[in-house]
N, C-alpha and C positions, 0 to 999 in steps of 0.2 A: 496712583497719581496724587493721593491725599484727598482731603475733604473738598467737595465742590464749593465754588463761590456762590454767593447769594443769587447772582445773575444766571449761573449755569446749572444750578441744582435741579431744575425742573425740565431741562432740555432733553430731547430725544434725538434719535439718529436722523430723523427727517429734517431737523433744524440745520444740519450740515449740508443739505441738498438745496440747490437753487430751484425755486418753483418755475422759473421761466425757461431754463435750459434742461431741467431734469437731470442735472449732473452735479458733482460735488462742488460746493462753494469753497474755493481755495482760500478766500479772505477770512471766512468764518473759521475754517480749520486752523489757519495760522494764529488767529486770535484766541481760540479756545484750547486746541490740542496741537501746539506747534511741534512737539517732539514726535508725534505720530502722523505728521503731514503726509509723508511719502507712502506709509502703509495704508492710510485711508484712501489716498488717490489711486493706489493700485487696485482697489476693489472696483470691479466693473458693475455699474448699476444697470438695471433693466431699462431698456428704451421703450418697452411696451407696457410698463406699469405692472409688472408681475407682483402677485401677492406674497408677502413675507411668509416664510415657512421655517420650521425647525430643521436643521441639517445635522446629521451625525458624521463628523469628519473622518473617523477611522475607516469608513467604508467608501468605496468609489461611488456608490449610488446615493450616498447621503441618508440612507435608511438604516435605522437602528435594528440590530438583531441580537439575540441572546448570545450567539457565538462570538460576535465582535466585542460585546460587552464583557464576556468572560476573559477573552485574551487581553483586553485593556486592563482589567483588574489584576491579571497576572503580571503585566508590565509594571504596574504601580507597586505591587507587593514585592517584586523581585528586582526593583530598580537598583538596589545596592548589592545584589548577589553577583559574585564573580562569574564571568562568562567561561564556558568550557573551552579548552584549548582547541584550535582548529586542527583538522587532520593535515599532516605534513605530506601525505602521499595518497594516491588513489587506491580504493579498495576494489579488488577484482570480484564483483558480485557473481559473475557467471561461473568462475572457477570455484570459489569458496562456499557459495550458497546454492545457486540454482542448478548446478550440475552434480550436486551430491546425490549419491544413491540412497536416498531416504524419502520418507513420505512428505507430501506437500505441507502438512501441518507443522512438521519439524522445520522445514525451510522457512515458513512464515515466522515461527517462534525465533529462529536464529536471526532473521532479518530485523525483527522488532528489537531484539536484544542489542544488536550492533547499532541500530539507530537510537537506542535509549528510549524506546517507545513502550517498554513493558510497564504494566500497571503495578510496579513495585511500590513499596511504601515510601521510598525516597522520592519517586516521581509524584506520587499522590500528595505527599506533604508539600512539594514544591508548587502544586496546583491548589493548595489550601483545601484539599479534600480529606486528608488524614494527617493529623498533626502529631501522631505518636511515632510511627516509623520504626517500630522495633521488629527484629527478625522473629518469626514465629518459632524457630528452633532453639535459638540461644539467647534472645533478648537484646542483642546488639543492634546497631543501626543497620537497617536492611538496604543495602545497595546491590546492584546487579553482580558486582565482583564478589561481595560478601556472600550473597545467596548461593551462587553457583560454584564458588571456589574456596573462600577462606572460612566459611562457617564450619564448625566442627562436624555438623551433619554432612555437608557436601564433601568435606575432606575424607570422611570414612567411605562415602560412596565411590569417589574416584580412586581411593587407595585399594578398594576391593575389586575394581573393574579388571577384567582379564586382558589387560594390555601388555604387549611385549615391552614397551618403554613407557615411562611416566614422565609427564611434564613437571619440572620443578615448580613448586608453588610460588616462589619468589619471582619467577620469570613471567608471570601473568599480570599484566597491568590494565587490560581492558578485554572485553568480549571479542573485539576485533583481533587483538593480538593473539588470543587463544586460538581462534578459528584458523588464523594464518599458520600457526605452529602445530595444528592438530593432525597433520599428515603422519607424524611419527606414532600416533596412537593406533597401532595395528592390533586388531582384535584376534586373540589366539583361539584355536579350536579347543574343545568342541562346543563353543557357544552357539554355533549355528547361524550367526549373522551373515556369514559368507563374505563377499567382497564389499558389502556396504559398511560404512563407518558406524561405530557404536555410540560415539559421543553425542550425536543429535538426539538419540533415544534417551541418554542419561539426562541431557538438558530437559527434555520433555517430562521425564519421570520426576525430577527434582521440582520442576515448576508445578506439576500436577499434585505432588505430595504436599507442597507448600499451600496450594489452594484448598486441598481437603482439610488440612489442619486449621486453616483460618476460618473457612466457611462451614465446615461440618464437624470441627473439633475431633477429627479422626487422626490419631497418631499413627505413624508408620516408621518402622526402623530403617536404617540405611541399607541393611541387607535386603529387606523386602522391596525397597525402591529400586535397587540395582537388579534384582530378579525380575521385577516388572519391566524394566527397560530392556533387558535381554530378551524376554518373552515377546515383547512388542516388536523388537527388531527382527527376531526369528520369524514371527508370523508374517510380517510384511515381506521379507525376502522370499519365503516359501510361496507367498501369493503371487509374486512377480514371476517366479520360475514355473509355476503351474499354469500360467496363462498359455492358451493354445496358440502356437505360432501361426502366423498368417499362411494360408495355403496358397501355393503358386497358382496363378490364373491359367486355366486351361485354354488352349487354342481352340476356338470354335470351328468346327469343320461342317461342311454342308452334308446333310444326310443323303444317302443313296437309296433309291427306290427301284424296284424291279418294274420293268415295263416302260415303253417309250411314250405312253399317253399321260404319264404323271408330270404335272407342271409344278415347279418349286418357285415360291415367292419369298424373296428376302426384302425386308423393310427396315429403313432407318430414318431418323429425324434429328433435327437440331434447332436450337432456339437462340436468337441473338437479342440480348437484353437491351442494348443501346437503341436499336431501331425497332424493337418489339415486333420482329418478324420471325416466322418459322419456316423451315424448309424440310420437305419430305422426299424420300426416294424409294422407288420400287424396282426390283429386278425379277423378271419372270424367265424361267429357263426350263428346258428339258433336253432330252437327247437330240430331238429333231428341230426344236425351235429355240432361238435365243433372241428374246425381245426385251429391250431395255426401255423402261419408262421412267422419266424423272419429272417430278412435279414440285411446285413451290407454293406454299400456303400464302394467303394474302396477309397484309399487316394486321396486327392485333386490333380488334374492334371493328374490322371491316364487315360490311353486310354481304360481301360476295363469298361464295363457297365453291 
């Protein structure tokens, strides 16, 4: 607005409020801030004289949090960064991720990779956590596509994998694109992976090797990484096959006893959560007597028995 005038340089917000009506003074607003008249009038003043407080606008509650401050700083730092292209079609999560015959940790890793949520150095640098962003294997910029596919280390792992067919390197443009095309990656015997896909275990092995190299300075060759992936896949498949199949439920039959003086009692009960009531039933029988007695328990918390 420029420097204030001598008459307005000491004014505060309450000077724009009429003391008689406790509402905005339209005439003063027109005289002092005519360009912001409508914006000021749109502000609803408290009719009960509420005390002024600080409000953090990025949150609905108006209360500042470290999380909201962090995301606001990212918006400021990345205001000029180009936005990622939107997906042109829906991704079938159920078919390509959740119904894969692999371990839950592999499914979670693939989901995070498709979502762009992996803590790769590219993402860390975008969040101002790590400004270097080099690949630990070759020193190039570490993106998800580079780490899992175009890095010379990853290329050797995929090339040595026992697949019947290989995906052309130039045909992979995103993690999502790779997973949708991974159906042709049929694992050949005698790897022992069975009917489960091998590529999720290779994903896990490359990511695990990358973390060991960064945090533990432990180098691992592409051959060792692939061997580890196959071993983990085989162990998981064998564990699923060794699970004891559920036994068929046997039909319960009433026992037979010799002698007509033996009385057999069958008991059953049920509980209804909504009404908090229980029901019980008894059946007494023998060869000479058939007496049926059915009872009902009182509501939960009752003093009657």
